[in-house]
C-alpha positions in Angstrom: 33.3 -36.8 -139.0 31.0 -39.6 -137.6 30.3 -40.9 -141.2 34.0 -41.0 -142.1 34.8 -42.7 -138.8 32.3 -45.6 -139.4 32.9 -45.8 -143.2 36.3 -44.3 -144.1 35.9 -45.0 -147.8 32.8 -42.8 -148.1 33.2 -39.7 -150.2 31.8 -36.5 -148.6 30.9 -33.4 -150.7 29.6 -30.2 -149.0 27.7 -27.4 -150.7 25.4 -24.5 -150.1 26.0 -20.9 -148.9 27.9 -21.6 -145.8 30.2 -24.2 -147.3 30.8 -22.1 -150.5 31.7 -19.0 -148.4 34.1 -20.9 -146.1 35.3 -23.5 -148.6 39.1 -23.0 -148.1 38.8 -23.1 -144.3 36.7 -26.3 -144.5 39.1 -28.1 -146.7 42.1 -26.8 -144.8 40.8 -27.9 -141.4 39.0 -31.0 -142.3 41.4 -32.8 -144.6 40.7 -36.5 -144.7 37.1 -35.9 -143.7 35.7 -33.5 -146.4 36.7 -34.4 -149.9 35.2 -31.6 -152.0 33.3 -28.5 -151.4 31.1 -27.6 -154.4 30.9 -23.9 -154.5 28.0 -21.9 -155.8 25.4 -23.4 -158.2 26.6 -27.0 -158.7 23.5 -28.6 -160.2 25.1 -29.0 -163.6 28.4 -29.9 -162.0 27.6 -32.6 -159.5 27.6 -35.6 -161.7 31.1 -34.8 -163.0 32.3 -34.3 -159.4 30.9 -37.6 -158.2 32.2 -39.5 -161.2 35.7 -38.1 -160.6 35.7 -39.0 -156.9 34.4 -42.5 -157.4 36.9 -43.3 -160.1 39.9 -41.4 -158.7 40.0 -39.0 -161.6 41.9 -35.6 -161.5 39.7 -32.8 -160.0 41.9 -29.9 -161.4 39.7 -29.3 -164.5 36.4 -29.1 -162.7 35.2 -25.6 -162.1 33.6 -24.4 -158.9 35.2 -26.8 -156.4 37.7 -26.6 -153.6 39.6 -29.7 -152.6 42.9 -30.9 -151.1 45.8 -32.2 -153.3 49.0 -33.3 -151.8 48.2 -31.5 -148.6 47.5 -28.2 -150.3 44.1 -26.5 -150.7 43.1 -25.9 -154.3 40.2 -23.7 -155.3 39.4 -24.0 -159.1 37.8 -21.1 -161.0 34.1 -20.1 -160.2 31.3 -21.6 -162.1 29.1 -19.4 -164.3 25.6 -18.7 -163.0 23.0 -20.9 -164.4 20.0 -20.1 -166.6 17.3 -21.1 -164.0 14.8 -22.0 -166.8 17.3 -24.8 -167.9 17.0 -26.6 -164.6 15.2 -30.0 -164.9 12.0 -30.8 -163.0 12.6 -31.9 -159.5 12.4 -35.7 -159.2 10.2 -36.4 -156.2 10.3 -40.2 -156.6 12.9 -40.5 -153.8 10.6 -38.8 -151.4 8.1 -40.6 -149.2 5.2 -38.5 -150.6 2.6 -39.9 -148.2 4.4 -38.2 -145.3 3.6 -34.8 -146.8 0.1 -35.5 -148.2 -2.0 -34.0 -145.3 -4.2 -31.0 -144.9 -2.7 -27.5 -145.1 0.7 -28.8 -146.3 3.0 -26.0 -147.5 5.7 -26.8 -150.1 8.6 -24.6 -151.0 9.4 -23.8 -154.6 12.4 -21.8 -155.7 11.4 -18.7 -157.6 14.8 -17.3 -158.4 18.2 -16.4 -156.9 20.4 -13.5 -155.9 19.9 -9.9 -154.7 21.2 -6.7 -156.2 21.8 -5.1 -152.8 24.8 -5.4 -150.6 23.7 -5.6 -147.0 26.6 -6.0 -144.6 25.0 -8.9 -142.7 23.8 -10.9 -145.6 25.6 -13.7 -147.5 23.3 -13.7 -150.4 25.0 -10.9 -152.3 28.4 -12.6 -151.9 27.2 -15.9 -153.0 25.4 -14.9 -156.1 27.6 -11.8 -156.8 24.6 -9.4 -156.6 23.1 -10.9 -159.8 19.3 -11.0 -159.6 17.6 -13.7 -161.4 14.0 -15.0 -161.7 12.6 -18.1 -163.4 10.1 -17.2 -166.2 6.5 -17.2 -165.2 6.0 -20.3 -167.2 8.8 -22.2 -165.7 7.8 -21.1 -162.1 4.2 -22.0 -162.7 5.3 -25.5 -164.0 7.4 -26.1 -160.9 4.5 -24.9 -158.6 2.0 -27.2 -160.4 4.3 -30.2 -160.0 4.5 -29.6 -156.2 0.7 -29.0 -155.8 -0.2 -32.1 -157.9 2.4 -34.3 -156.2 1.8 -33.3 -152.6 -1.7 -32.0 -152.9 -0.2 -28.7 -151.5 -2.6 -25.9 -151.1 0.1 -23.3 -150.1 3.4 -22.6 -151.8 6.3 -20.7 -150.3 8.0 -19.0 -153.1 11.7 -18.9 -152.3 13.5 -15.7 -153.2 15.2 -13.1 -151.1 13.5 -10.2 -152.9 10.6 -11.6 -155.0 9.2 -8.1 -155.8 12.3 -6.4 -157.0 11.1 -6.4 -160.5 7.4 -5.4 -160.3 6.9 -5.9 -164.1 7.7 -9.6 -163.6 5.4 -9.9 -160.6 2.5 -8.3 -162.5 3.1 -10.8 -165.4 3.3 -13.8 -163.1 0.2 -12.8 -161.2 -1.8 -12.3 -164.4 -0.4 -15.7 -165.6 -1.8 -17.3 -162.4 -5.2 -15.5 -162.6 -5.7 -16.4 -166.3 -5.3 -20.0 -165.3 -7.6 -19.8 -162.4 -4.9 -21.3 -160.0 -6.3 -22.6 -156.7 -3.4 -22.4 -154.5 -2.2 -19.7 -152.2 1.4 -18.5 -151.8 3.8 -16.5 -149.8 7.0 -14.6 -150.7 9.6 -12.2 -149.4 10.0 -8.5 -150.3 11.8 -5.3 -149.4 9.5 -2.7 -148.0 10.5 -0.3 -150.7 9.6 -2.6 -153.5 5.9 -3.0 -153.0 3.0 -0.6 -153.5 -0.7 -1.0 -153.1 -1.4 -1.6 -156.7 1.1 -4.5 -156.8 -0.2 -5.9 -153.5 -3.7 -5.8 -154.8 -3.0 -8.0 -157.9 -0.7 -10.3 -155.8 -3.7 -11.0 -153.5 -6.0 -11.6 -156.4 -3.4 -14.1 -157.7 -3.3 -15.9 -154.4 -0.7 -14.2 -152.2 -1.6 -14.3 -148.7 1.6 -13.6 -146.8 4.7 -11.5 -147.4 8.0 -11.5 -145.4 9.7 -8.1 -145.1 13.2 -7.8 -143.8 13.1 -4.3 -142.2 16.1 -5.0 -139.9 16.2 -1.7 -138.0 14.0 1.4 -137.2 17.0 3.6 -137.1 17.9 5.5 -140.3 21.6 5.6 -139.1 21.7 1.7 -138.9 19.9 1.4 -142.3 22.9 3.4 -143.7 25.6 1.6 -141.9 24.3 -1.8 -142.8 23.7 -0.7 -146.4 20.1 -1.9 -146.2 19.0 1.8 -146.9 15.3 1.5 -146.5 13.5 4.7 -145.7 12.0 3.9 -142.3 9.2 6.6 -142.5 7.7 4.8 -145.5 7.6 1.3 -143.9 4.4 1.5 -141.9 2.3 2.8 -144.9 3.7 0.1 -147.2 2.8 -2.8 -144.8 -0.6 -1.1 -144.0 -1.5 -1.0 -147.6 -0.6 -4.7 -148.1 -2.5 -5.6 -144.9 -5.6 -3.7 -146.0 -5.4 -5.7 -149.4 -5.7 -8.9 -147.4 -2.1 -9.9 -147.1 -0.5 -10.9 -143.8 2.7 -9.1 -143.2 5.7 -10.4 -141.3 8.2 -7.7 -140.3 11.6 -9.0 -139.4 14.1 -7.1 -137.3 17.8 -7.6 -136.4 19.0 -6.3 -132.9 22.6 -5.9 -131.8 23.9 -4.2 -135.0 27.5 -3.0 -134.9 27.4 0.6 -133.7 23.8 0.3 -132.5 23.0 2.7 -129.6 20.2 2.8 -127.1 18.7 5.6 -129.3 18.8 3.4 -132.4 17.3 0.5 -130.5 14.5 2.7 -129.2 13.7 3.8 -132.9 13.5 0.0 -133.8 11.1 -0.6 -130.9 9.0 2.4 -132.0 8.8 0.9 -135.5 7.9 -2.5 -134.2 5.1 -1.1 -132.2 3.9 1.1 -135.0 3.8 -1.8 -137.5 2.0 -4.0 -135.0 -0.7 -1.5 -134.2 -1.2 0.1 -137.6 -0.3 -2.7 -140.1 -1.3 -5.7 -138.0 2.1 -7.0 -138.7 3.7 -10.2 -137.2 7.0 -9.0 -135.6 10.2 -11.2 -135.8 13.3 -10.4 -133.7 16.7 -11.8 -134.4 20.2 -11.1 -132.9 22.7 -10.1 -135.5 24.6 -13.3 -136.5 28.2 -13.1 -138.0 27.8 -15.2 -141.2 30.9 -16.3 -143.1 31.8 -14.2 -146.1 29.8 -11.1 -144.9 31.2 -7.8 -144.0 29.9 -8.2 -140.5 32.0 -11.4 -140.0 35.1 -9.6 -141.3 34.5 -6.7 -138.8 34.1 -8.9 -135.7 35.9 -12.2 -136.5 38.7 -11.3 -134.0 36.1 -10.8 -131.2 34.0 -14.0 -131.7 33.3 -16.0 -128.5 31.7 -19.4 -128.4 28.3 -19.1 -126.8 27.0 -22.7 -126.8 26.2 -25.6 -129.1 22.8 -24.6 -130.2 22.2 -21.8 -132.7 19.5 -20.5 -135.1 21.0 -22.7 -137.8 22.0 -26.0 -136.0 22.4 -27.8 -132.8 24.9 -30.4 -131.6 24.0 -30.4 -128.0 23.4 -34.1 -127.9 27.0 -34.6 -129.1 28.5 -32.5 -126.3 29.8 -35.5 -124.6 32.0 -36.3 -127.7 34.8 -33.9 -127.2 36.0 -34.2 -130.7 32.8 -32.6 -132.0 32.8 -29.6 -129.5 36.6 -29.2 -130.1 36.1 -28.9 -133.9 33.6 -26.1 -133.2 35.9 -24.4 -130.7 38.8 -24.5 -133.2 36.9 -23.4 -136.3 34.8 -20.3 -135.8 34.9 -19.4 -139.6 33.4 -22.8 -140.3 30.9 -22.8 -137.5 30.0 -19.0 -137.0 26.5 -19.7 -135.9 27.7 -20.9 -132.5 29.6 -17.7 -132.0 28.8 -14.2 -130.9 30.5 -11.0 -130.0 30.1 -8.3 -127.2 28.2 -5.0 -127.9 29.1 -1.7 -126.2 25.5 -0.9 -125.1 23.8 -4.2 -124.8 24.6 -7.5 -123.1 24.0 -10.7 -125.1 21.7 -11.8 -122.2 19.5 -8.7 -122.7 19.4 -9.2 -126.5 18.3 -12.8 -125.9 15.6 -11.5 -123.6 14.4 -9.3 -126.4 14.6 -11.9 -129.0 12.7 -14.5 -127.0 10.5 -12.7 -124.4 10.4 -9.4 -126.2 8.9 -11.2 -129.3 6.1 -12.6 -127.2 5.6 -9.3 -125.5 5.2 -7.3 -128.7 3.2 -9.8 -130.6 0.8 -11.0 -127.9 0.9 -8.3 -125.1 1.4 -5.1 -127.2 -1.5 -3.4 -125.5 -0.1 -4.2 -122.0 3.3 -2.9 -123.1 1.9 0.3 -124.5 -0.3 1.0 -121.4 2.6 0.4 -119.0 4.9 2.5 -121.1 2.3 5.2 -121.1 2.0 5.1 -117.3 5.7 5.3 -116.9 6.1 8.3 -119.2 9.3 6.9 -120.7 10.8 5.3 -124.0 9.8 1.8 -125.0 13.5 0.8 -124.4 13.4 2.0 -120.7 10.1 0.1 -120.2 11.7 -3.0 -121.8 14.7 -2.6 -119.6 12.6 -2.6 -116.4 10.9 -5.7 -117.6 14.2 -7.3 -118.2 15.4 -6.5 -114.7 12.1 -8.1 -113.3 12.8 -11.1 -115.3 16.4 -11.4 -114.0 15.2 -10.7 -110.4 12.5 -13.4 -110.4 14.0 -15.7 -113.1 10.5 -15.7 -114.6 9.9 -16.4 -118.3 6.2 -16.0 -118.4 5.5 -12.6 -120.0 2.2 -12.0 -118.1 3.8 -12.6 -114.8 6.8 -10.4 -115.7 4.4 -7.5 -116.5 2.5 -8.0 -113.2 5.7 -8.2 -111.1 6.8 -4.9 -112.5 3.3 -3.4 -112.0 3.4 -4.5 -108.4 6.8 -3.1 -107.9 5.9 0.3 -109.3 2.8 0.4 -107.1 5.0 -0.1 -104.1 7.5 2.6 -105.2 5.0 5.2 -106.2 1.9 4.4 -104.0 -0.1 4.8 -107.2 -2.8 2.2 -108.2 -1.5 0.6 -111.5 -4.5 -1.7 -112.5 -2.7 -4.1 -115.0 -4.1 -7.4 -113.8 -7.3 -7.1 -115.9 -5.4 -5.9 -118.9 -3.0 -8.8 -118.8 -5.9 -11.2 -118.3 -7.7 -10.0 -121.4 -4.5 -9.8 -123.5 -3.7 -13.3 -122.5 -7.1 -14.5 -123.2 -7.8 -16.2 -119.9 -11.2 -14.6 -119.4 -13.6 -14.6 -122.3 -15.4 -11.2 -122.4 -17.0 -11.7 -125.8 -20.4 -12.1 -124.4 -20.1 -8.7 -122.7 -19.0 -7.0 -125.9 -21.8 -8.6 -127.9 -24.4 -6.7 -125.9 -23.9 -3.9 -128.4 -24.1 -4.6 -132.1 -22.9 -1.1 -133.0 -19.3 0.1 -133.3 -19.7 2.5 -130.4 -21.8 3.1 -127.4 -22.5 6.5 -125.8 -22.5 6.6 -121.9 -23.7 9.5 -119.8 -21.4 10.0 -116.8 -24.0 11.6 -114.5 -26.7 9.0 -115.2 -24.5 6.0 -114.4 -22.2 7.8 -111.8 -19.0 6.6 -113.3 -15.7 7.7 -112.0 -14.0 6.7 -115.2 -16.6 6.9 -117.8 -16.0 5.2 -121.1 -15.6 1.7 -122.3 -13.4 1.0 -125.4 -13.7 -2.3 -127.0 -10.7 -3.3 -128.9 -10.2 -6.9 -130.0 -6.9 -8.5 -130.6 -5.8 -12.2 -131.2 -6.2 -13.0 -127.6 -9.3 -11.4 -126.3 -11.1 -8.1 -125.6 -9.7 -5.0 -124.0 -11.2 -2.0 -122.3 -10.1 1.6 -121.3 -11.7 5.0 -120.6 -11.5 8.1 -122.7 -13.4 11.4 -122.8 -15.2 12.3 -126.0 -14.5 15.7 -127.7 -13.8 17.5 -124.5 -17.3 16.8 -123.3 -17.0 16.1 -119.6 -20.4 14.4 -119.4 -20.7 12.2 -122.5 -18.4 9.4 -123.4 -18.2 6.9 -126.3 -17.0 3.4 -127.2 -15.2 3.4 -130.5 -12.9 0.7 -132.1 -10.6 3.3 -133.4 -10.0 5.1 -130.2 -7.2 2.8 -129.2 -5.0 4.2 -131.8 -5.8 7.7 -130.6 -4.9 6.6 -127.1 -1.4 5.3 -127.9 -0.7 8.3 -130.2 -1.9 10.7 -127.4 -4.5 12.2 -129.6 -7.1 11.9 -126.8 -7.1 12.6 -123.1 -6.8 9.2 -121.3 -8.3 9.4 -117.9 -7.7 6.0 -116.4 -8.2 2.3 -116.6 -11.1 0.4 -114.9 -12.0 -3.0 -113.9 -14.4 -4.5 -116.5 -16.1 -6.8 -113.9 -17.1 -3.6 -112.1 -18.9 -2.3 -115.1 -20.7 -5.6 -115.6 -21.7 -5.6 -111.9 -23.0 -2.0 -112.3 -25.0 -3.2 -115.2 -23.5 -0.4 -117.4 -23.0 -2.5 -120.5 -26.6 -3.8 -120.3 -28.1 -0.4 -119.9 -26.1 0.8 -122.9 
């Protein structure tokens, strides 16, 4: 709009997934602003489109475009899908290469397009008609080599929604890289049901260091209604296998699904914690977004409400004083759906935003605090999260550690029980460095005699996470006198395989010289 206002003779072409899936609405509502929407794969079509616009030629014979003629919206027939190996090399001569030539630069290289699945929330299947395609290993390697040599990139992000759908191709590609002694690392995306340990192993050998998994929900019911159809009981083992082969796993979840209940939500939280604890996964949390062209959008389009001018895809907040910009967004939810949301039955949008933002930090960086607090309360993860949300609303606090402490203090007042969370929060947050204490023992475990040291809560467990060191107390094999430090006991603790007696202040142990004597 601003470009057309300043330079009215400029021709404007839109392309890409969002424009392709809302092409008719864009042309209908932006006549005189948008000249053409190039739908689908227009690499081989763009020169013809530009030539026709600049020379006022008839657009009627050009496939794959939507345009206005005499006030009417015209959509020509769809383009055929491209043979990806026929695409030319990317011309980087227009790029200021020096801006990108720095240490640890990561470059994106397209590996293929399309997905054979049909998830209700995803536009990929609509855009590429569920046709799964990959570049050949030779073509893909050539494109990667160009990026690494041009930008000195050491890490490549392979762009494809489901890179591992064809394991035979992935094996061939990995062997191709290994044979050429490639020296770059790479990342990709996969479904959790299209990866096994054997494939993960050769991927790591070929340089794969990270895999993004779209899990979406821990509820088998939601898996079915969204048509994602992943078997949730197999997810943890798949990601654990990949993690043990050396690959960092990101598990992405969507919250606020249509028909999602508190029970479904709690299944998702259970799976998040399980993946964090047992597969060392990085957890991502996103609120369901109604993208154009998807089944979700069709189901909720009559319920959409504008929620602001900043979304996960774009922001126009700095243009809010220009009423014409905001008015365009208000009048065209089908064109700008990322600025819209809809009400859920069981969850407020405010709560979902809390989970997406603060819950993300809680699960990724304060998972032990969350589990211990939940254990103390004897309730579901959802109920504990809801209590933290209420504390957040009451205090308007956005710092996770303070929210946890606020809840701990309120529970202590309510129940008159001592809930010692301050040390746990401190170590999870990494404020206090206790590595020197833990280094007093070079073994994986230490045996402590309760009677000798007169400990009320007698065992130290040393469990390291990304932020610091953590301690708790557990009895060993029903022996009421002897206790043991073990790096694996934390898992037993949260799965209730051991009898957890209590928590204790680590400083007290140091003062009593317990660690030194051990």
